[in-house]
C-alpha positions in Angstrom: -9.1 15.9 23.6 -9.3 17.7 20.2 -12.3 19.1 18.4 -13.5 17.6 15.2 -12.2 20.4 13.0 -8.8 20.2 14.7 -8.7 16.5 13.9 -9.5 17.4 10.3 -6.7 20.0 10.3 -4.2 17.3 11.5 -5.5 15.0 8.8 -4.9 17.5 6.0 -1.5 18.6 7.4 -0.3 15.0 7.5 -1.8 14.3 4.1 0.5 17.1 2.8 3.5 15.8 4.7 2.9 12.4 3.3 2.7 13.8 -0.3 5.9 15.7 0.2 7.7 12.5 1.4 6.3 10.2 -1.2 6.8 12.6 -4.1 10.4 13.4 -3.1 11.3 9.8 -2.5 9.8 8.4 -5.8 11.0 11.4 -7.8 14.6 10.7 -6.7 14.2 7.0 -7.4 12.7 7.6 -10.8 15.0 10.5 -11.6 12.2 12.7 -12.7 9.3 14.5 -11.0 6.4 12.2 -10.0 3.3 13.7 -8.6 2.4 10.9 -6.2 -1.0 10.1 -4.7 -4.4 9.0 -5.9 -5.6 12.7 -6.0 -4.3 15.5 -8.2 -3.7 17.9 -5.3 -0.6 17.7 -2.9 -2.2 15.3 -0.5 -2.1 11.5 0.1 -5.1 10.5 2.3 -3.5 7.3 3.4 -0.8 9.2 5.4 -3.4 11.6 6.8 -5.7 8.8 8.0 -2.8 6.8 9.2 -1.4 9.7 11.2 -4.8 10.5 12.8 -5.4 6.8 13.6 -1.9 6.4 15.1 -2.3 9.6 17.2 -5.6 8.4 18.5 -4.2 5.1 19.5 -0.6 6.0 20.4 -0.9 9.3 22.2 -2.4 7.7 25.4 0.7 5.4 25.5 3.3 7.7 24.2 5.4 7.4 27.3 5.8 3.7 26.7 8.2 3.4 23.7 7.7 -0.3 23.1 3.9 0.0 23.2 4.0 3.0 20.9 6.1 1.1 18.4 3.8 -2.0 18.6 0.7 0.2 18.1 2.3 1.8 15.1 3.3 -1.4 13.5 -0.1 -3.2 14.0 -2.4 -0.2 13.4 -0.7 1.2 10.3 -0.2 -2.3 8.8 -3.9 -3.1 9.2 -4.8 0.3 7.7 -2.5 -0.2 4.7 -3.9 -3.7 4.2 -7.5 -2.6 4.3 -6.9 0.5 2.1 -4.9 -1.5 -0.5 -7.5 -4.3 -0.7 -10.4 -1.8 -0.9 -8.8 0.3 -3.7 -7.9 -2.7 -5.8 -11.4 -4.2 -5.3 -13.1 -0.9 -6.3 -10.7 0.3 -9.1 -9.1 -2.9 -10.2 -5.6 -1.4 -9.7 -3.0 -2.1 -7.1 -1.6 1.3 -6.4 1.4 -0.1 -4.5 2.8 -3.5 -4.7 5.2 -5.2 -2.3 5.2 -8.5 -4.1 8.9 -8.4 -4.7 9.6 -8.1 -1.0 10.8 -11.2 0.8 8.1 -11.2 3.5 4.8 -9.8 2.2 1.1 -10.5 1.9 -0.5 -10.3 -1.5 1.5 -7.2 -2.3 -0.5 -5.1 0.1 1.8 -5.1 3.1 5.3 -6.3 3.8 7.5 -6.6 6.9 10.0 -3.8 6.1 7.1 -1.4 5.5 5.4 -2.4 8.8 8.6 -2.0 10.8 9.0 1.5 9.2 5.5 2.4 10.3 6.4 1.7 13.9 9.4 4.0 13.7 7.3 6.6 12.0 4.7 6.4 14.7 7.3 7.0 17.4 8.7 10.0 15.4 5.1 11.3 15.0 4.0 11.2 18.7 7.4 12.1 20.2 8.7 14.8 17.8 6.6 15.8 14.8 3.1 16.2 16.3 4.1 18.7 19.1 4.9 21.6 16.7 1.9 20.7 14.5 -0.4 20.6 17.5 0.9 24.1 18.7 0.3 25.5 15.2 -3.2 24.2 15.0 -4.3 25.1 18.5 -2.8 28.5 18.3 -5.2 29.5 15.5 -8.5 31.2 16.3 -11.4 28.9 16.1 -13.1 30.7 13.3 -9.9 30.8 11.2 -9.2 27.1 11.8 -12.8 26.1 11.1 -12.9 28.3 7.9 -9.6 26.9 6.6 -10.6 23.3 7.2 -14.0 23.9 5.5 -12.3 25.4 2.4 -9.8 22.6 2.3 -12.5 20.0 2.7 -14.4 21.5 -0.3 -11.3 21.4 -2.5 -10.5 17.9 -1.2 -14.0 16.7 -2.1 -13.8 18.1 -5.6 -10.4 16.5 -6.2 -11.7 13.2 -4.8 -14.7 13.3 -7.1 -12.6 14.0 -10.2 -9.9 11.4 -9.3 -12.5 8.8 -8.5 -14.2 9.4 -11.9 -10.8 9.0 -13.7 -10.1 5.8 -11.7 -13.5 4.4 -12.5 -13.1 5.1 -16.2 -9.8 3.2 -16.1 -11.7 0.4 -14.2 -14.2 0.2 -17.1 -11.3 -0.2 -19.6 -9.7 -2.9 -17.4 -13.0 -4.8 -17.0 -13.6 -4.7 -20.8 -10.0 -5.9 -21.5 -10.3 -8.7 -18.9 -13.6 -9.8 -20.4 -12.0 -9.8 -23.9 -9.0 -11.7 -22.6 -11.2 -14.4 -21.1 -13.2 -14.7 -24.3 -10.1 -14.9 -26.5 -8.6 -17.5 -24.3 -11.8 -19.5 -24.4 -12.0 -19.3 -28.2 -8.3 -20.4 -28.4 -9.0 -23.4 -26.1 -12.1 -24.3 -28.0 -10.2 -24.1 -31.3 -7.5 -26.4 -30.0 -10.0 -28.8 -28.5 -12.1 -28.9 -31.7 -9.0 -29.6 -33.8 -7.8 -32.3 -31.4 -11.2 -34.0 -31.2 -11.6 -33.8 -34.9 -8.3 -35.3 -35.7 -8.8 -38.0 -33.1 -12.2 -38.9 -34.5 -10.9 -38.9 -38.0 -7.9 -41.1 -37.0 -10.2 -43.5 -35.2 -12.6 -43.8 -38.1 -9.8 -44.2 -40.6 -8.3 -46.9 -38.6 -11.6 -48.7 -38.3 -12.2 -48.4 -42.1 -8.7 -49.7 -42.7 -9.4 -52.7 -40.6 -12.7 -53.3 -42.4 -10.8 -53.1 -45.6 -8.4 -55.7 -44.5 -11.1 -58.1 -43.3 -13.2 -57.7 -46.4 -10.4 -57.3 -48.8 -11.9 -59.6 -51.5 -15.6 -58.9 -51.2 -16.0 -55.2 -50.5 -12.6 -53.7 -51.2 -13.9 -51.2 -53.7 -17.0 -50.1 -51.7 -15.0 -49.6 -48.5 -12.3 -47.8 -50.3 -14.8 -45.3 -51.6 -16.3 -45.0 -48.2 -12.9 -44.4 -46.7 -12.1 -41.7 -49.2 -15.5 -40.0 -48.7 -15.3 -40.3 -44.9 -11.9 -38.8 -44.9 -13.0 -35.9 -47.1 -16.1 -35.3 -45.0 -14.1 -35.3 -41.7 -11.5 -33.0 -43.2 -14.3 -30.6 -44.4 -16.0 -30.7 -41.0 -12.7 -30.0 -39.1 -11.8 -27.2 -41.5 -15.3 -25.6 -41.2 -15.2 -25.7 -37.4 -11.7 -24.3 -37.5 -12.7 -21.6 -39.9 -15.6 -20.5 -37.8 -13.4 -20.3 -34.6 -10.7 -18.5 -36.4 -13.2 -15.9 -37.7 -14.4 -15.4 -34.2 -10.8 -15.1 -32.9 -10.0 -12.6 -35.6 -13.0 -10.5 -34.6 -11.9 -10.6 -31.0 -8.4 -9.7 -32.0 -9.7 -6.7 -33.9 -11.8 -5.7 -30.8 -8.7 -6.1 -28.7 -6.7 -3.7 -30.9 -9.5 -1.1 -30.6 -9.5 -1.3 -26.8 -5.8 -1.6 -26.5 -5.1 2.0 -27.4 -7.5 3.3 -24.8 -6.0 0.9 -22.2 -2.4 2.0 -23.0 -3.3 5.7 -22.7 -5.0 5.2 -19.3 -2.2 2.9 -18.2 0.5 5.5 -19.0 -1.4 8.1 -17.0 -1.6 5.7 -14.1 2.1 4.7 -14.2 3.3 8.4 -14.4 1.9 8.9 -10.9 2.2 5.4 -9.6 5.3 3.8 -11.1 4.8 0.7 -8.9 1.1 0.3 -9.7 -0.1 -2.9 -11.4 -3.3 -4.1 -13.0 -3.3 -7.7 -12.0 -2.6 -10.4 -14.6 -3.8 -8.2 -17.5 -0.4 -6.7 -18.0 1.2 -10.2 -18.1 -1.4 -11.4 -20.7 -0.9 -8.3 -22.9 2.9 -8.9 -22.7 2.4 -12.5 -23.7 0.1 -11.5 -26.6 2.7 -9.0 -27.8 5.5 -11.6 -27.6 3.3 -14.1 -29.7 2.6 -11.4 -32.3 6.3 -10.5 -32.6 7.1 -14.2 -32.9 4.5 -14.6 -35.7 5.9 -11.6 -37.5 9.5 -13.0 -37.3 8.3 -16.3 -38.7 6.4 -14.6 -41.5 9.5 -12.6 -42.3 11.7 -15.7 -42.4 9.3 -17.6 -44.6 9.1 -14.7 -47.1 
């Protein structure tokens, strides 16, 4: 059918077409220029791989419009699902998110997007690919092979740089997730310790009060002293435990502030190129932390 370097030429051409489409669409929606794509160069590999896969599957059935559409819907949807899952698993970032769509699956795919892929597949095999095919096949073999080789070298370098940046962001995200889990655990432990301490203190005080009532005449003074001493000891124990946990929480909060600057810088870079990208529940947690801090500041201001 086609030679390997010709398939590669198709891949790069459709990567560029996809970048032009995505960048134009998102830039119009955001009202400023957005360089879309995982890579720095003007290519989006998902479109290139999707186009090549759809050509491989749909060209043999291009005369059957319904089958071509079905192949496009199923094939492109599976590719989008696998790519989205793999990138989030590797880099801890969801580079596109359909969660707000009515019919979707984990934000990776949605019905409207899948239906669009079917239309795009028909447009690809019926109209777009013919001039692209003529252009590629018209080139001398040596020129096509040399061009693909040079483009591949640049693509590989761009991929290495972009993957390194994404992995650096992943390290920040993993550290922040670990810190979040530890802070949440300390806060739960602090609440539990306080609750257990107060419950224990209340139970002992009730028991001591009952003993006082039953031995009112004989041991009133002794039990009263024990009651006062026990209350003081319990209060001291609860306060000591709370102090230790609060010190640990303060240390974690300081660590969070140190890592937050690095996260925010990396996150801003990510959102500039991927406005719809999300980093899981970490963003929600940070927003919640920010709201709590602002609430605490307001309360402190009101008290002062």
